N, C-alpha and C positions, 0 to 999 in steps of 0.2 A: 390349198390343195396341190398347187404346182410344186411347192417345197417338199411335200410328202412324196410326190412322184419322183422328184430328184433324189431324195434320200433312198427310196426303194431301188432306183436304178443304180445309184452309187454302190450300195451294198451288194446287189445282184452282180454288177460288173466286177467288183473286187472278188467275190466268191467264185464266180464262173471262170474268170481269168486266172486266178490263183490255181484252182484245181485242174483247169485245162492245161496250164503250163506244167504242172506236176505230171499229168498223164502223158503229155508229150515227152517230158524228160524220161519217164519210165519207158516209153516206146523207143526213144533214141538210145537210151542206155542198153536196151535189149538188142537193138540193131547193131550197135557198135561193140557188143559183147563187153561192155564196161562192167566192172565188178559192183555188186550190190552189197558187198561185205564191208561197208564203210558208213560213217554217220549219214552222209547225204543219201546213199542208196537205201538205207534203212528208213530214213525220213520219207523218201519218195514212196517206198513200198507201203509203209504204214498209212500214209495219208491218201493213197489211191486204191487200196484194196477194196474199200466199200463200194466203189463204182466199177472197178475192173473185174473182180472175181465173179459177180453175177453175170456180167456180159460174156465172160468166157464160156459159160454154160450154153449160151445161144450162138455166139460168134466164134467159129474155130479159127485157129491161126492160119494165115495164108502164106505159103512158102516159108514157114518158120517165123514169120513176123507176128508180133503181138497185136493183132488187129483190134482186140478188145480195148487196149489202152488208147489206140488212135480213135476208135469209135467213141469212147468216153469223152475225150477232148472235143470231138466234133459235136456230140450231143449237148455238151455244156454250152458251147458257143451258139448252137441252134436255139436252145432254150432262152439264152440271153437275148438273142435277136428277136425271138417271138415276144418276149416280155417287153422289149423296147417298142416294138411295133404295136403291141396290144395296149400298152399304156398311152401311146400317142393317139391311136385311133382304133377303137374296137371293131368298127365295121370293116376296116381294111384287113383285119386278121382272118376273116372268113373267105377272102378272095383267093382263088387258085393261083393267081400270079404272085400273091404274097408268100405262098408256100415255096415257090421256086426262088423268090428273093431271099427267103430265110435260108434255104438249102445252099444256094450259091454264096450268099454272104457269109455264112458260117465257114464254108470252105476257104474263102479268101482270108477271113480272119485267122483261121488255123494256119494257113501258109505264112501269114505275116508274123504270127506268134512263134512259129518254128524258126523263122529267120531271126527274129529278135533273140530267141533263146540261144541260137548259135553265135550271134554277135556277143552276147554276154559270156558264153563259154570261151570264145576266142580272146576276149579281153582278159578274162580270168587266167587263161593259159599264159598269155603274154606277161601279166603281172607276176604270176607264180614263177615263171622262168627267169624273170629279172631279179626278184627279191627272195624267193625261197624255192629253188628248183628241186629240192629233195622233200618237199612237203607231201604228205600222203594224198592230199587232194589232187596233186599234180598228175598222179597216175589215172585217176578217174576222168579228169578234164582232158588229159592227153588222149585217152582212148575214145572219148566221145567226139573229139574234133578230128581225129585221124582220118575218118572217111572223107572229110571235106579237104583236109590239108594234103593228104598223100598224093592225089593227082596233081595238085599245084606244085608240090616239091619236085615232081619229075620235070616240070617245065622250068621252075625257078629254084635252083639249088641254093643252099646257104652261101652268102657272100662274106668271106672272112669270118666264118663261124656265126654270122647273124642270119637268122631265119626271117625272111620278109613275107613268107606265105600267110601268116595270120593277118597282116595288113592288107594283102591282096584279097584274102577271103572276106574281110570286113568291107572292102570297097565293092566287091562283087555282091555282097549281101545288100548294100545300100542301093545298088543298081536294081536288084530284084525287087526291093521295096518300092522303088519308083513305079514299077510296072504292076505291082500287086496293090 
């Protein structure tokens, strides 16, 4: 029985994390005004439409931000946390304190997932800039990381043509992960 619970949790974790990451990617692409007219953008749109489009009927955008994508990612993480708690202890799921634990836990997981997503984007940008700076994917990754790197570039300009801000941003992301 314990093995079956582990298999269910593994599959649920993989599903929820994958789709929550895609929903976050959709949100961050919209925020950074990154183009969706590329294979990655199309992939993200096609795989997230099933959860985002119905939520858009209920949740309006706030200040131009695609809150439906953000809410979809949050709800997936909340469902995952409820499943984990429910499979470990059914009587605990009915507790009011558990609802707060699920709500706050899903928020923290979403913040961590967002930080991890940006670390992956920063590493991808560094790799693309070193090995294939003219790759079509470079435009997408560059636009998505620009809101994070632009303020850092004002403080730390390129040194002899080498941009250290992705390294600084990754270091700052690691610091954020320590506290979250």
